[in-house]
N, C-alpha and C positions, 0 to 999 in steps of 0.2 A: 214534236219537232220544233215548233215555234219557241217553246220554253227553253229548249237547248240552245237555240240561236240567240235568244236574249241573254243567256248565261255567257255565251261566247263573246257577245258585244260588251257585256260588263267587264269581262277580262281584258278586252281591247282598250277600253276607254281609261282604265286605270293607268294614270301617268301619261296618257295620250301617246302610248308606245306599245307596239305588239311585243309580247315577250313569249319566247318559245317555251312550251311546256312539254318536256320530253320525260316519260317515265323511265326508271331504270330497266335494264335488260334490252330486248330486241327492239323496243321503241327508239332507243338512242341511236339506232342506225339511220334515223332520219334527221340527224343534226345537219347544220348548213354546210360544213366542210365536206361531209360525205356526199351531200347533194351536189356540190360543185364537182367533186371527183367524178360523180356519175354523169353529169352533164358533159364535161369536157372529155371524158373517155369515149363518148359516142362520136364516131367520125362524121356523121351527117351534121350534127349540131356544132361540132368544132369547126368544120369547114364553113358553115354559115356564119359563125362568129368571126372568123378571120376575114372572110370576104366582105362582111357588112361593115366592119368597125375599123379597118385600116386602109389607108390609101397607099398601098404597096402593090406595084404591078405584078410581083411574083405570087401574090395572094388573090388576084381578081378572078382567076380561073381555077382555083384550087378545088379538087373533087375529094369526096370522102375516101376514095381509094388511094389517095395520095398521102393519107394520114395514118400513122402507126403510133399507137399508145405504148410508150416504152417506160411508163412510170415504175413498173415493178423492177426494172433493172436497178433502180436507185434505193430500194428499200434497205439494202445493207447500210447505206450511208444515212438516209433520212431517218430510218427507224432507231438509230442509235445516237446521232448527233443532234437531231432537232426534235422538238415537241410534236406529238402526234397530231395536235390540232392545227398545225401550220404546214400542210403538205403541199409541195409543188406538183403541178401537173405538166408532165413533159410531152411534147409532141414533136415528131420528126416528119419532115416533108421532103419529097423528091421534087426538086425544081428544075431538073434537067441541066443542060450545059449552056443555057442562054446567059450570055454576058458574065460568065464566071471567071474569077481569077484562076490562073493556072495552079494546079495542085489543090485547089479548094475542094472539100467534100461535096458531092453532088446533092446536098440537102442542107437545111438549117433546122435549128431546134427552137421550138416555141415553149417558153416556161411561163406557166400561168398560175399565179398565186391569188387566192381569194382573201379578200379583206372585208370586214363589216365596219371597222373603225379605222380612222387615220393612224398609220404606224409610221413613226418617224425614223425607224431604224430598218425599214423594209429594203432599202438599197443594199445595206450589208447583209441582210438575210438572203437576198437574191444572189449576192455575190458568192455566198457559201454554197448555194444550190448550184450555181454555175460552175463552181470549182468541182463539185461532185460529178457533174455531167462530163466535164473535160477530163477528169481523173479516170472515169469509167471508160470513156472513149480511148484514152491512151492505153488502158489495160487490155481492151479488146484488140487494138491494132498490134500491140506487142505480142499478143497471143498468136496473131496471124503471122507476124514476122518479127523476130526479136531484133531490137535496135532501130527499127524503122522510125520511131518518134524522135530519135536523135539526129535524123538526117535534116539537112538544110531545107529541102523541099517540103518537108511534112507541115500540114496545116490542121489546125483544130477547126471544128464547125462553128459557125456563127450561131449565137444564141440570142433570141428576141424575148427579153423579159417583160412580162405583162402582169399588171395588177388589176384583178377584176373586183371592182369596188362597189358594194351595195349601199353604203351609208348615205344618208341625206346631206351631211355636212360636206363642205367643200373640201377637196383633197389638198391639203396645205403642206405636205411633206415635200422636200426637195427631190427632184426626179433624177438628179445626177449624183453618182457616187462621190465625186470629188467634193461636193458641198457638205458631205458628212465627215470629211477628214480635214483636220487642222493642217494648214499649209504654211510653208516657208516662202514668202514672196519671191525670193531670189532663185528658188528651185522648183518651179511649178511642174517640171518634167518628172518629179519624184512621185507625183500624186496620180494614181491610176484612176481611170474614169470609164463609165458607161452610163447610158440613159435608159430607163425603163419607161414603158407606156402604161398609162392609167386609162382603163375604160370604166368611167363612172356612169352607172346605168341611170342615174337621175338627171344626167345631161340630156337624155332622150325623153321626149314627151310620149305619152301613150299613143297618140296619133302617129308619130314617127315610127314607132316600133310596129304598130298595126299595119302601116304601109308597106313595110318590108314583106309581110305576109309569109314568114317562114316559122318553123318550130323554135328556133333559137330566140327569135324576137319574142315569142310567146313566153319563153322561159324568163327572158329579162323583164318582160311585163309583170310576171308573177313575182320575180325577186325584187321588184321595186316596192312591193307592199311592205311598208315599214310602220305605218300607223293607220288609224282608222279612216283618215281622209283618203289615203291610197287605196284601201280596201273598198271604200264606198265607190270610188271612181271605177275600180275594176269590175265590181258587180253591176255597174250601170252599162258596161260595154254590151251592145246588142249581139244576139246570137249570130246574126248574119256577118258580123265582123270577125268572129272568132272561129266558127265552125269550119269555114273553108281552109283555114290554116292546117287543120289536122285531118281533113277529109281523106287524103290519100297518103298519110304518114305511114311508113313502115312500122311493123309491130315493135321492133326494138327501140324506135324513137318514142313510141307511145309508152313504152315501159319506162323511159326516162321521165316523160311528162307526168306519169302516175306518181313516181318518186317525188317530183317537185310539188305536185298537188298534195300529196300526204304530208310533206313537210309544212305546207301552208296550214293544213288542217290541224296539225299539232300545235302550230303557233296560235291559232284562234281557239284552241281548246275544244275542238269538235269532238263529239262522242264517237265511239267505235262504230256505231251503226251509221252515223253521218259520214264518216270517213269512207265506209264501204260504199255508200251510195254515191259519193263523190268519185271514188274509183271507177265505179260502175259506168258513170256518165262519161268519164274520160275515155274509157274502153270502147264506149259506144260512139265516141268522137262528137259528143254534145257539150262542147266547152262553154256554150253560151248559157247553160242552164245549171251551173254548178251550185250557185247559191240563190236560187230562186225564192226560197222562204225567207232569206235575210233581207230581201228587197222590201218586205213589209215594215222594216224597222228603220227609223231615222237614226243612223249612227251618229250623225253630227249633233242631233238633238240629245242623244244619250250622253255624248261627250260634254255638251253644254251643261247638262244636269249634273254630271260628275264634278266638272269644274266649279259649279255653283256650290255644291256640297263642300268641296275642298276649301273654297274661299270662306264659307260660313264657319267651318272648323278652325280655320286660321284665325278669324276674328274672335271666336270664342277663346282660342288659346291666348290671343293677345289681351282680351279682357281679363282673363285670369291672371296673366302676368302683371297687368297693371294693378289689379286689386291686391296682389301679393306685395307689390312695391309700396302701395298706399299703407298696407297693414304694417309693413316694416318701418315706414316713416312714423306712423302713429306710435309703435312700440319704443322707437327711439326717443320721441318726445316724452313719453311716459317715464322712461328711464332718466331722462334729464330732469323732469319735474320732481320725481322721487329723490334724486340726488340733492336738488336744491332744498327740498323739505328737510332732509336729513342735516344738511348744513345749518339751516335756520334753527333747528331744534338743539343743535349742538351749541 
Protein backbone atom coordinates (compact mmCIF):
# COMPACT_ATOMS: atom_id res chain seq x y z
CA UNK A 1 0.00 0.00 0.00
CA UNK A 2 2.73 2.46 1.01
CA UNK A 3 4.68 1.74 -2.17
CA UNK A 4 1.59 2.50 -4.22
CA UNK A 5 1.13 5.80 -2.39
CA UNK A 6 4.72 6.77 -3.09
CA UNK A 7 4.08 6.03 -6.77
CA UNK A 8 1.00 8.26 -6.63
CA UNK A 9 2.95 11.11 -5.06
CA UNK A 10 5.68 10.77 -7.67
CA UNK A 11 3.02 11.25 -10.33
CA UNK A 12 1.68 14.26 -8.46
CA UNK A 13 4.96 16.10 -8.08
CA UNK A 14 5.94 15.90 -11.74
CA UNK A 15 5.38 19.41 -12.96
CA UNK A 16 3.88 20.43 -9.60
CA UNK A 17 0.45 19.73 -11.07
CA UNK A 18 -2.06 16.93 -10.78
CA UNK A 19 -2.70 15.25 -14.09
CA UNK A 20 -5.78 13.09 -14.51
CA UNK A 21 -4.89 9.63 -15.74
CA UNK A 22 -7.95 7.96 -17.19
CA UNK A 23 -7.73 4.66 -19.06
CA UNK A 24 -9.73 4.12 -22.19
CA UNK A 25 -13.10 2.47 -21.84
CA UNK A 26 -15.34 2.64 -18.81
CA UNK A 27 -12.73 4.47 -16.74
CA UNK A 28 -13.23 7.51 -18.93
CA UNK A 29 -16.64 7.95 -17.31
CA UNK A 30 -14.84 9.64 -14.43
CA UNK A 31 -13.63 12.65 -16.38
CA UNK A 32 -14.17 16.07 -14.83
CA UNK A 33 -17.05 17.20 -17.05
CA UNK A 34 -19.10 14.08 -16.36
CA UNK A 35 -18.25 14.53 -12.69
CA UNK A 36 -19.73 18.05 -12.80
CA UNK A 37 -22.83 16.77 -14.57
CA UNK A 38 -23.27 14.19 -11.83
CA UNK A 39 -22.89 16.80 -9.10
CA UNK A 40 -25.30 19.39 -10.45
CA UNK A 41 -27.87 16.82 -11.53
CA UNK A 42 -28.32 16.00 -7.85
CA UNK A 43 -31.06 18.27 -6.49
CA UNK A 44 -29.67 18.31 -2.93
CA UNK A 45 -26.20 19.38 -4.04
CA UNK A 46 -27.54 21.87 -6.57
CA UNK A 47 -29.78 23.50 -3.96
CA UNK A 48 -26.84 23.81 -1.56
CA UNK A 49 -24.69 25.31 -4.31
CA UNK A 50 -27.25 27.98 -5.20
CA UNK A 51 -28.08 28.86 -1.60
CA UNK A 52 -24.46 29.16 -0.48
CA UNK A 53 -22.87 30.99 -3.40
CA UNK A 54 -25.37 33.65 -4.47
CA UNK A 55 -26.82 36.56 -2.56
CA UNK A 56 -30.19 36.26 -4.31
CA UNK A 57 -33.35 36.33 -2.21
CA UNK A 58 -35.16 33.87 -4.50
CA UNK A 59 -32.41 31.31 -3.80
CA UNK A 60 -32.06 31.61 -0.04
CA UNK A 61 -34.83 29.15 0.76
CA UNK A 62 -34.61 26.96 -2.31
CA UNK A 63 -35.25 23.27 -1.63
CA UNK A 64 -34.22 20.16 -3.56
CA UNK A 65 -37.85 19.56 -4.52
CA UNK A 66 -37.86 22.98 -6.25
CA UNK A 67 -35.24 21.76 -8.70
CA UNK A 68 -35.76 19.75 -11.87
CA UNK A 69 -32.88 18.66 -14.04
CA UNK A 70 -33.99 19.28 -17.65
CA UNK A 71 -30.60 18.86 -19.33
CA UNK A 72 -31.79 15.96 -21.47
CA UNK A 73 -34.24 18.24 -23.27
CA UNK A 74 -31.33 20.01 -24.96
CA UNK A 75 -29.35 17.01 -26.15
CA UNK A 76 -30.71 17.48 -29.71
CA UNK A 77 -29.13 20.95 -29.68
CA UNK A 78 -26.02 20.39 -27.59
CA UNK A 79 -25.23 17.00 -29.09
CA UNK A 80 -24.98 18.33 -32.61
CA UNK A 81 -23.91 21.95 -32.31
CA UNK A 82 -21.42 21.86 -29.46
CA UNK A 83 -18.49 19.70 -28.44
CA UNK A 84 -19.34 16.89 -26.07
CA UNK A 85 -16.77 18.05 -23.49
CA UNK A 86 -18.47 21.45 -22.95
CA UNK A 87 -21.95 20.54 -21.77
CA UNK A 88 -24.27 23.03 -20.03
CA UNK A 89 -26.17 21.93 -16.96
CA UNK A 90 -29.72 23.31 -17.00
CA UNK A 91 -31.77 23.77 -13.86
CA UNK A 92 -35.36 24.94 -13.57
CA UNK A 93 -36.76 26.42 -10.37
CA UNK A 94 -40.30 27.22 -9.24
CA UNK A 95 -40.04 30.54 -7.38
CA UNK A 96 -43.77 31.22 -7.07
CA UNK A 97 -45.55 34.51 -7.69
CA UNK A 98 -43.45 36.70 -5.36
CA UNK A 99 -42.74 40.05 -7.02
CA UNK A 100 -42.92 38.61 -10.52
CA UNK A 101 -43.59 40.68 -13.61
CA UNK A 102 -46.98 40.05 -15.15
CA UNK A 103 -46.96 37.24 -17.72
CA UNK A 104 -43.47 36.10 -16.64
CA UNK A 105 -43.01 32.31 -16.41
CA UNK A 106 -43.25 31.18 -12.74
CA UNK A 107 -39.66 29.90 -12.74
CA UNK A 108 -36.19 30.78 -13.97
CA UNK A 109 -33.46 28.66 -15.43
CA UNK A 110 -29.92 28.27 -14.12
CA UNK A 111 -27.29 27.39 -16.67
CA UNK A 112 -24.08 26.00 -15.13
CA UNK A 113 -20.98 25.56 -17.28
CA UNK A 114 -17.87 23.88 -15.85
CA UNK A 115 -14.43 25.27 -16.65
CA UNK A 116 -10.94 24.19 -15.60
CA UNK A 117 -9.17 26.96 -17.54
CA UNK A 118 -10.01 30.56 -18.33
CA UNK A 119 -12.10 30.69 -21.51
CA UNK A 120 -12.31 34.14 -23.08
CA UNK A 121 -15.12 33.10 -25.40
CA UNK A 122 -17.37 31.64 -22.71
CA UNK A 123 -19.88 34.52 -22.90
CA UNK A 124 -20.57 33.65 -26.54
CA UNK A 125 -20.73 29.95 -25.66
CA UNK A 126 -23.28 30.69 -22.94
CA UNK A 127 -25.30 32.81 -25.37
CA UNK A 128 -25.54 29.84 -27.75
CA UNK A 129 -26.73 27.64 -24.89
CA UNK A 130 -29.26 30.28 -23.82
CA UNK A 131 -30.64 30.44 -27.35
CA UNK A 132 -31.05 26.66 -27.27
CA UNK A 133 -33.04 26.95 -24.04
CA UNK A 134 -35.29 29.71 -25.34
CA UNK A 135 -35.79 27.91 -28.67
CA UNK A 136 -36.90 24.74 -26.89
CA UNK A 137 -39.17 26.75 -24.59
CA UNK A 138 -40.80 28.35 -27.61
CA UNK A 139 -41.29 24.93 -29.22
CA UNK A 140 -42.97 23.59 -26.08
CA UNK A 141 -45.34 26.55 -25.80
CA UNK A 142 -46.25 26.42 -29.48
CA UNK A 143 -47.03 22.74 -29.06
CA UNK A 144 -49.44 23.69 -26.28
CA UNK A 145 -51.06 26.55 -28.20
CA UNK A 146 -50.15 27.47 -31.75
CA UNK A 147 -49.24 31.13 -32.18
CA UNK A 148 -48.98 31.95 -28.47
CA UNK A 149 -45.33 33.03 -28.72
CA UNK A 150 -46.27 35.76 -31.22
CA UNK A 151 -48.60 37.42 -28.75
CA UNK A 152 -47.59 40.68 -27.07
CA UNK A 153 -47.91 39.29 -23.55
CA UNK A 154 -45.69 36.25 -24.16
CA UNK A 155 -42.44 36.19 -22.12
CA UNK A 156 -39.44 33.90 -22.15
CA UNK A 157 -37.95 32.65 -18.86
CA UNK A 158 -35.00 34.38 -17.21
CA UNK A 159 -31.74 32.45 -17.50
CA UNK A 160 -29.01 32.73 -14.88
CA UNK A 161 -25.69 31.81 -16.59
CA UNK A 162 -23.02 30.49 -14.22
CA UNK A 163 -19.42 29.40 -14.73
CA UNK A 164 -18.20 26.88 -12.15
CA UNK A 165 -14.46 27.44 -12.32
CA UNK A 166 -11.95 25.04 -10.74
CA UNK A 167 -8.70 26.62 -11.98
CA UNK A 168 -6.22 28.28 -9.62
CA UNK A 169 -5.49 31.21 -11.96
CA UNK A 170 -7.65 34.29 -11.64
CA UNK A 171 -10.69 34.43 -13.92
CA UNK A 172 -9.68 37.24 -16.31
CA UNK A 173 -12.32 36.83 -19.03
CA UNK A 174 -14.84 39.66 -19.40
CA UNK A 175 -18.13 38.78 -17.71
CA UNK A 176 -20.37 40.84 -19.98
CA UNK A 177 -21.27 39.75 -23.48
CA UNK A 178 -21.00 43.29 -24.86
CA UNK A 179 -17.27 43.31 -24.06
CA UNK A 180 -16.82 40.46 -26.53
CA UNK A 181 -18.45 42.38 -29.36
CA UNK A 182 -16.88 45.21 -31.33
CA UNK A 183 -19.05 48.28 -30.88
CA UNK A 184 -19.83 51.46 -32.83
CA UNK A 185 -19.80 54.22 -30.17
CA UNK A 186 -22.68 56.08 -31.81
CA UNK A 187 -24.98 53.03 -31.64
CA UNK A 188 -24.49 51.21 -28.32
CA UNK A 189 -28.11 50.04 -28.42
CA UNK A 190 -27.16 47.67 -31.22
CA UNK A 191 -24.97 45.62 -28.90
CA UNK A 192 -26.81 42.88 -26.94
CA UNK A 193 -25.67 42.16 -23.43
CA UNK A 194 -25.92 39.92 -20.38
CA UNK A 195 -23.64 39.18 -17.45
CA UNK A 196 -22.68 35.70 -16.31
CA UNK A 197 -21.68 34.73 -12.77
CA UNK A 198 -18.39 33.03 -11.91
CA UNK A 199 -17.96 30.75 -8.93
CA UNK A 200 -14.21 30.30 -8.55
CA UNK A 201 -13.76 27.62 -5.93
CA UNK A 202 -10.26 28.84 -5.01
CA UNK A 203 -11.81 32.07 -3.76
CA UNK A 204 -12.97 30.03 -0.76
CA UNK A 205 -10.57 28.74 1.88
CA UNK A 206 -10.86 25.19 3.17
CA UNK A 207 -12.06 26.63 6.47
CA UNK A 208 -14.85 28.59 4.78
CA UNK A 209 -16.08 25.52 2.94
CA UNK A 210 -15.89 23.33 6.03
CA UNK A 211 -17.86 25.91 7.99
CA UNK A 212 -20.78 25.50 5.60
CA UNK A 213 -20.97 21.88 6.70
CA UNK A 214 -22.83 20.43 3.73
CA UNK A 215 -22.08 17.93 0.99
CA UNK A 216 -21.68 20.48 -1.82
CA UNK A 217 -19.03 22.31 0.19
CA UNK A 218 -17.24 18.96 0.49
CA UNK A 219 -17.43 18.49 -3.28
CA UNK A 220 -15.93 21.96 -3.78
CA UNK A 221 -13.24 21.14 -1.23
CA UNK A 222 -12.26 18.08 -3.27
CA UNK A 223 -12.52 19.95 -6.59
CA UNK A 224 -10.02 22.47 -5.20
CA UNK A 225 -7.29 19.84 -5.28
CA UNK A 226 -5.18 20.94 -8.25
CA UNK A 227 -1.64 20.28 -7.03
CA UNK A 228 0.28 18.49 -4.31
CA UNK A 229 -0.02 21.41 -1.90
CA UNK A 230 -3.81 21.25 -2.15
CA UNK A 231 -3.75 17.49 -1.64
CA UNK A 232 -1.55 17.77 1.42
CA UNK A 233 -3.91 20.33 2.97
CA UNK A 234 -6.89 18.08 2.27
CA UNK A 235 -5.44 14.96 3.84
CA UNK A 236 -4.54 16.96 6.97
CA UNK A 237 -8.20 17.86 7.61
CA UNK A 238 -9.20 15.98 10.80
CA UNK A 239 -11.88 13.31 10.67
CA UNK A 240 -14.06 15.19 13.13
CA UNK A 241 -14.34 18.06 10.61
CA UNK A 242 -15.32 15.86 7.66
CA UNK A 243 -17.33 12.94 9.02
CA UNK A 244 -20.27 15.00 10.39
CA UNK A 245 -20.87 16.42 6.91
CA UNK A 246 -21.83 13.02 5.50
CA UNK A 247 -23.15 11.33 8.62
CA UNK A 248 -26.80 11.74 7.62
CA UNK A 249 -26.38 12.13 3.86
CA UNK A 250 -28.99 10.30 1.74
CA UNK A 251 -27.65 7.44 -0.30
CA UNK A 252 -28.11 9.23 -3.64
CA UNK A 253 -25.84 12.04 -2.39
CA UNK A 254 -23.26 9.54 -1.17
CA UNK A 255 -23.34 8.05 -4.67
CA UNK A 256 -22.25 11.42 -6.05
CA UNK A 257 -19.51 11.74 -3.42
CA UNK A 258 -18.26 8.32 -4.46
CA UNK A 259 -18.07 9.52 -8.07
CA UNK A 260 -16.17 12.66 -7.02
CA UNK A 261 -13.75 10.64 -4.91
CA UNK A 262 -13.18 8.11 -7.68
CA UNK A 263 -12.31 11.01 -9.98
CA UNK A 264 -9.71 12.18 -7.47
CA UNK A 265 -8.30 8.65 -7.20
CA UNK A 266 -7.84 8.52 -10.96
CA UNK A 267 -6.05 11.86 -10.88
CA UNK A 268 -3.53 10.66 -8.30
CA UNK A 269 -3.11 7.36 -10.20
CA UNK A 270 -4.33 5.23 -7.29
CA UNK A 271 -4.48 1.50 -7.90
CA UNK A 272 -7.77 -0.32 -8.43
CA UNK A 273 -7.55 -1.81 -4.94
CA UNK A 274 -6.89 1.60 -3.40
CA UNK A 275 -9.89 3.04 -5.25
CA UNK A 276 -12.07 0.24 -3.89
CA UNK A 277 -10.89 0.93 -0.35
CA UNK A 278 -11.54 4.64 -0.81
CA UNK A 279 -15.07 3.99 -2.09
CA UNK A 280 -15.69 1.63 0.80
CA UNK A 281 -14.72 4.33 3.30
CA UNK A 282 -16.96 6.90 1.63
CA UNK A 283 -19.83 4.42 1.78
CA UNK A 284 -19.14 3.96 5.48
CA UNK A 285 -19.11 7.78 5.81
CA UNK A 286 -15.53 7.82 7.08
CA UNK A 287 -14.36 10.80 5.04
CA UNK A 288 -11.60 11.65 7.49
CA UNK A 289 -9.60 8.49 6.83
CA UNK A 290 -9.47 8.32 3.05
CA UNK A 291 -5.72 8.81 2.70
CA UNK A 292 -4.41 7.69 6.07
CA UNK A 293 -1.41 5.90 4.55
CA UNK A 294 -0.41 8.95 2.54
CA UNK A 295 0.02 10.95 5.74
CA UNK A 296 3.32 9.14 6.29
CA UNK A 297 4.75 10.83 3.21
CA UNK A 298 5.89 14.45 3.08
CA UNK A 299 4.45 15.54 -0.24
CA UNK A 300 6.18 18.91 -0.06
CA UNK A 301 9.52 17.18 0.53
CA UNK A 302 8.93 14.94 -2.48
CA UNK A 303 8.11 18.00 -4.54
CA UNK A 304 11.30 19.76 -3.38
CA UNK A 305 13.34 16.70 -4.36
CA UNK A 306 11.71 16.62 -7.77
CA UNK A 307 12.34 20.35 -8.25
CA UNK A 308 15.98 19.89 -7.22
CA UNK A 309 16.38 17.09 -9.77
CA UNK A 310 14.77 19.27 -12.42
CA UNK A 311 17.14 22.14 -11.64
CA UNK A 312 20.15 19.82 -11.77
CA UNK A 313 19.00 18.45 -15.13
CA UNK A 314 18.62 22.01 -16.41
CA UNK A 315 22.14 22.88 -15.24
CA UNK A 316 23.55 19.82 -16.98
CA UNK A 317 21.73 20.79 -20.17
CA UNK A 318 23.12 24.32 -19.91
CA UNK A 319 26.65 23.03 -19.36
CA UNK A 320 26.32 20.78 -22.41
CA UNK A 321 25.09 23.70 -24.52
CA UNK A 322 27.99 25.88 -23.31
CA UNK A 323 30.48 23.13 -24.12
CA UNK A 324 29.00 22.78 -27.59
CA UNK A 325 29.27 26.54 -28.14
CA UNK A 326 32.93 26.50 -27.05
CA UNK A 327 33.63 23.57 -29.38
CA UNK A 328 32.06 25.44 -32.29
CA UNK A 329 34.18 28.51 -31.49
CA UNK A 330 37.35 26.38 -31.45
CA UNK A 331 36.40 24.78 -34.78
CA UNK A 332 35.88 28.23 -36.31
CA UNK A 333 39.32 29.34 -35.08
CA UNK A 334 40.89 26.20 -36.56
CA UNK A 335 39.22 26.86 -39.89
CA UNK A 336 40.52 30.44 -39.84
CA UNK A 337 44.05 29.26 -38.99
CA UNK A 338 43.98 26.62 -41.72
CA UNK A 339 42.86 29.27 -44.23
CA UNK A 340 45.74 31.58 -43.24
CA UNK A 341 48.25 28.75 -43.57
CA UNK A 342 47.00 27.95 -47.07
CA UNK A 343 47.30 31.61 -48.06
CA UNK A 344 50.89 31.82 -46.72
CA UNK A 345 51.90 28.69 -48.59
CA UNK A 346 50.42 30.11 -51.74
